[in-house]
N, C-alpha and C positions, 0 to 999 in steps of 0.2 A: 871793731866788727872788721875789719879791712884785714887784718890778720888772720880773721876765724875764717874767713872766707876763703881765704885765699886758701885756706889747711885742709877745709871743707870739699875747695874743690879739685884735692888732690888725691883728698879720700872717694872722693863720687866717683871717680876714672874705675874702681873697685867695684864689681854687683855686688855684692851683699851691703855698699853706702848705699848702690842703688832701690834695688829691694826695702832696705829702709824706709829712705825717703818717701819711697811711692807706699809704704805702708801709715807713714804716717798725714803722708795726702789723701791718701783714699780717708783716713778717719777724718778727717775734717773734713771734707768734703761731705761723710755723710751726715756732722754735724752738725752742719753748715742746712745741707738742703733737707734733711728728713725723710728720704728716700730709704726704700729696703736693702738690705745689706750685699742685693744679688745684683742690682745695679751696678754695671761696669762704668769703673775710674771714668773712662774716656767720655761715656754719658750726659757724667758729672760734671769735667770741665766743660763741655760745650753747651747744659745747662748756665751755667757760671761765668761760664767766658775766659777761660784762665790756660796760661798754656802748661807743661808740665815743668813739675817744681824743677827738675835736673836741669831742664832746661834755661830757667828762670836763674834758677843761680851761675850759672857758667858764665851767663850774660853780663851779668851783677860782677861775678869778679874778674873781668876780661876790662869793664869800663873802670873798674877802681885799681887793675895793673897796670891800666894805659893812665890813668891819673897818674899815677903817684911817678909812673915812669919822668912822665910829662915834667912835672914837677923836681923830679930829679932825689926821690924820699926811695926809691924802690934798689934794692940794694940782692946782685943774684951769687 
């Protein structure tokens, strides 16, 4: 999973990946909340108390990379 997150982080820097993440995120929010399709994603995030998916992913990747560096397992 660590390697996958690292690769995803690199892809996330491109707009197309962010758009794909936001579409997936919006579909998940719609399924969980049951609100109408025209409800803004930001409003659903407030309802659910969740941050943006790409922000959570980036934070997780940075934490994993720091852990790998501290354990001397990170190869550049």
